[in-house]
C-alpha positions in Angstrom: -16.4 166.9 133.5 -13.0 166.1 134.8 -10.0 168.3 134.3 -8.0 165.9 132.2 -11.1 165.1 130.1 -11.5 168.8 129.3 -8.2 169.1 128.3 -8.0 165.9 125.9 -11.5 167.5 124.5 -9.6 170.9 123.8 -6.6 169.2 122.4 -8.7 167.1 119.9 -11.0 169.7 118.8 -8.0 171.8 117.8 -6.6 168.9 115.9 -9.8 168.5 114.4 -10.4 172.2 113.4 -6.8 172.1 111.8 -7.5 168.8 109.8 -10.9 170.3 108.7 -9.0 173.3 107.3 -6.5 171.0 105.5 -9.5 169.1 104.2 -11.1 172.2 102.7 -7.9 173.0 100.6 -7.7 169.6 99.5 -11.5 169.6 98.4 -10.5 172.9 96.5 -8.2 171.2 94.2 -10.9 169.7 92.4 -9.3 166.3 92.0 -11.5 163.3 90.8 -12.6 161.0 93.0 -10.4 157.8 93.4 -11.8 154.2 94.1 -9.6 152.4 96.4 -9.9 148.8 97.7 -8.7 148.1 101.3 -8.3 144.8 102.7 -8.4 144.0 106.7 -7.4 140.9 108.4 -9.8 140.5 111.4 -12.9 141.6 112.9 -11.4 143.2 116.0 -10.8 146.3 117.9 -7.7 146.5 116.1 -9.6 147.8 112.9 -11.5 150.8 114.9 -9.7 153.6 113.2 -10.2 152.1 109.9 -13.7 151.5 110.3 -14.3 154.9 111.8 -12.6 156.5 108.7 -14.9 154.5 106.4 -17.9 154.9 108.5 -17.6 158.4 109.3 -16.8 159.6 105.6 -13.3 160.5 106.2 -12.4 158.7 103.3 -15.0 160.5 100.9 -14.1 164.0 102.4 -10.3 163.2 101.0 -11.8 162.2 97.6 -11.5 158.7 98.1 -14.4 156.0 97.2 -13.0 153.5 99.6 -14.1 149.8 100.0 -13.1 147.7 102.9 -12.7 144.1 102.2 -12.3 141.4 104.9 -9.6 139.1 104.2 -9.4 136.8 107.1 -5.6 136.0 107.6 -2.7 138.2 106.7 -1.1 135.2 105.0 -4.0 135.5 102.6 -4.1 139.5 102.5 -0.3 140.1 101.7 -0.9 137.7 98.3 -3.9 139.6 97.6 -1.9 142.8 98.0 1.0 141.7 95.8 -1.8 140.6 93.1 -3.1 144.2 93.1 -6.4 142.7 94.3 -6.0 145.1 97.3 -3.6 148.0 96.9 -3.5 148.8 100.9 -3.9 146.0 103.3 -4.4 146.7 107.5 -2.8 143.4 108.6 -0.1 141.7 110.7 3.3 143.5 110.7 5.0 139.9 111.3 3.6 138.4 108.4 4.5 141.4 106.1 8.0 141.5 107.4 8.3 137.9 106.9 7.5 138.7 103.2 9.4 141.4 102.8 12.5 139.6 103.9 11.8 137.0 101.4 12.0 139.7 98.7 8.3 141.1 98.4 7.7 144.5 97.2 6.1 145.6 100.5 6.3 149.0 102.4 4.7 149.9 105.8 3.0 153.3 105.5 1.6 153.6 108.9 0.9 151.0 112.1 -0.9 151.0 115.3 -0.3 150.3 118.7 1.0 146.6 119.8 -1.8 144.2 120.2 -2.6 142.8 123.8 -2.2 139.2 122.9 -2.5 136.5 125.7 -2.0 132.9 125.5 -5.3 131.3 126.5 -5.3 127.5 127.7 -7.8 124.9 129.3 -8.6 124.6 132.6 -6.0 121.2 132.3 -3.2 123.5 131.5 -1.6 124.3 134.8 2.0 125.5 133.7 3.8 125.8 130.3 5.3 122.3 130.4 1.6 121.0 130.4 1.4 122.5 126.9 3.9 119.8 125.4 2.4 117.6 122.9 -0.9 119.7 122.9 -2.8 121.2 120.2 -2.4 124.9 119.8 -4.5 126.8 117.1 -3.2 129.2 114.5 -4.8 130.5 111.4 -2.2 128.8 109.1 1.7 128.1 108.9 3.2 131.6 108.1 0.3 133.3 109.4 0.1 136.3 111.8 -1.2 134.2 114.7 1.6 131.3 114.1 4.4 133.7 114.4 2.9 135.5 117.5 2.4 131.9 119.0 5.8 130.8 118.2 7.4 134.2 119.9 5.4 133.8 122.8 6.1 130.0 123.3 9.7 130.6 122.9 9.8 132.9 125.4 8.3 130.5 127.6 10.9 128.0 126.9 9.2 125.9 124.2 10.6 125.0 121.0 8.1 124.9 118.0 8.4 120.9 118.0 7.0 120.8 121.6 3.3 121.6 120.5 1.2 120.5 117.8 0.2 123.3 115.6 -3.3 123.0 114.2 -4.7 125.4 111.6 -8.2 126.7 112.1 -8.9 129.0 108.8 -11.6 131.8 108.9 -10.1 134.3 111.3 -9.6 134.8 115.3 -13.2 133.9 116.2 -13.0 130.5 114.6 -10.2 129.8 116.5 -11.8 130.8 119.7 -14.9 128.6 118.5 -12.4 125.6 118.1 -11.0 126.2 121.5 -14.2 126.3 123.1 -15.4 123.2 121.4 -12.4 121.3 122.9 -10.4 120.8 119.6 -7.6 122.9 121.1 -5.6 123.3 124.4 -4.2 126.6 123.8 -4.7 129.5 121.5 -3.2 133.2 121.4 -5.7 135.8 121.1 -7.3 138.8 122.5 -9.5 138.4 125.4 -12.2 140.5 123.9 -13.1 137.7 121.5 -13.7 135.5 124.6 -15.6 138.3 126.3 -17.6 138.8 123.2 -18.8 135.1 122.5 -19.4 134.6 126.2 -16.6 132.0 126.7 -14.7 131.5 130.0 -11.0 131.7 129.4 -7.8 131.6 131.4 -4.6 133.4 130.4 -1.4 131.3 131.0 0.9 134.3 129.8 0.8 137.7 128.7 2.6 138.8 125.6 3.1 142.7 126.8 4.2 141.2 130.1 6.8 139.0 128.4 8.1 142.0 126.8 6.8 140.9 123.2 5.2 143.7 121.3 3.1 142.4 118.5 2.1 144.8 116.2 -1.1 143.4 114.9 -2.1 146.4 112.6 0.3 147.9 110.1 -1.1 149.6 106.8 1.0 147.8 104.1 1.2 148.5 100.4 3.5 147.9 97.8 6.4 150.2 96.8 5.5 150.3 93.2 1.7 151.2 94.1 3.3 154.2 96.5 5.5 155.5 93.9 2.9 155.5 91.3 0.0 156.5 93.5 1.5 159.0 95.9 -1.7 161.2 95.9 -4.0 158.6 96.6 -1.7 157.1 99.4 -1.5 160.7 100.8 -5.4 161.0 100.8 -5.7 157.4 102.5 -3.3 158.5 105.4 -4.9 161.9 105.8 -8.5 160.1 106.0 -7.1 157.6 108.6 -5.3 160.3 110.7 -8.7 162.4 110.8 -10.7 159.0 111.7 -8.1 158.3 114.4 -8.5 161.7 116.0 -12.4 161.3 115.6 -12.0 158.1 117.5 -9.9 159.6 120.2 -12.0 162.8 120.9 -13.6 162.2 124.2 -16.9 163.7 123.1 -17.3 161.2 120.4 -17.0 158.3 123.0 -20.7 157.4 122.7 -20.8 157.2 118.9 -17.6 155.2 119.0 -19.3 152.5 121.2 -22.2 152.4 118.8 -19.6 151.8 115.8 -17.9 149.1 117.8 -21.1 147.6 118.7 -22.2 147.7 114.7 -18.8 146.4 113.7 -18.6 143.6 116.2 -22.2 142.7 116.3 -22.7 143.0 120.1 -24.6 145.0 122.5 -22.9 143.7 125.7 -21.7 146.7 127.3 -18.7 145.1 129.0 -17.4 144.0 125.6 -17.7 147.5 124.3 -16.0 149.0 127.3 -13.4 146.5 127.1 -12.8 147.2 123.5 -12.7 151.0 124.0 -10.3 150.5 127.0 -7.9 147.9 124.9 -7.9 149.8 121.3 -8.9 153.4 121.8 -7.2 154.6 124.8 -3.7 153.3 123.8 -4.3 155.1 120.4 -1.7 157.7 119.1 -3.1 160.4 117.4 -1.0 159.8 114.3 -0.2 156.2 113.4 3.4 156.5 112.4 5.7 153.3 112.8 8.4 153.8 115.5 11.6 152.4 114.2 13.1 151.4 117.6 10.2 149.4 118.3 10.3 147.9 115.1 13.9 147.1 115.6 12.8 145.0 118.8 10.1 143.4 117.0 12.3 142.2 114.2 14.9 140.8 116.7 12.2 138.8 118.3 11.2 137.4 115.0 14.5 136.9 113.8 15.0 134.2 116.3 13.0 132.0 114.0 13.9 133.7 110.5 17.6 135.0 110.3 16.8 136.6 107.0 15.0 139.2 108.9 18.2 140.5 110.3 18.7 141.6 106.7 15.6 143.6 106.3 16.1 147.3 105.7 14.0 149.3 107.7 14.7 152.4 105.8 13.1 150.9 102.8 10.8 148.7 104.3 8.7 151.6 106.6 7.9 154.9 105.2 6.4 157.4 107.5 6.6 160.6 105.3 2.9 160.7 104.4 2.1 161.1 108.3 5.1 163.2 108.7 3.9 165.5 106.0 0.5 166.1 108.0 2.7 166.3 111.3 4.5 169.5 110.0 1.0 171.4 109.1 
């Protein structure tokens, strides 16, 4: 075993031990089990920590009977959250921010690393100029992929009216299928979706290389739910942190790959390795939200929605539940 791997193993073993001790203290409180519905936006590597927390029973250990509910688009998930159908939602930061700027009662309680989106194009698209007048796939106007696509195209010098946005509902895999069928000339996606489907692809632009940090996975709730159910939110965050540490522990690599295989329904070693590199290795031990990062994110979003400049980050982002664990 390499020296760096041994160091990581020791670090995560110590973190896991500390969390286990904290979990024992929590269990000793004899609090009743709380049922909690948690929505999530896509079947992609972004959700690995959430899936692991559920599948490895970290929610259960923290007194939560958590039900994960797939809601294909954040533009559907945010209304489901606001209606109370799902009190917590794992989805696009961009969509949540747009809704909050419009007055929605939302708060971010955690997030993960920026999603490595790329602009995937057909072979006949040789340059950005070739995209003019072409069909670009999105989930729906106002959805996560819509804002991600607009931000990337704007950075490349295109205006929204320069392309034709085509709505393909059902999630990212459906947009990839529409692209493969020839309906679309371009789509913003992660490459693992193409790898998983065995579809050839060519990336015209990379969001990260363009300096665009798209937070594809934010944990969102309403301020009213947070205020009235602080203990439940704390249990959720604690379970999620434990699940994230389990995912990051090098000794669990094989088990994590099995989880990815089961959730993504693929046995392709290349796809499993790609998801591990893209979504597991960059993970931070604690899913707190970096305010400086968000300011950059919001500034880019505000180019298309001036109301976002007025969004109060202090009330929109609440890292206190994670910070409570970090202080232990």
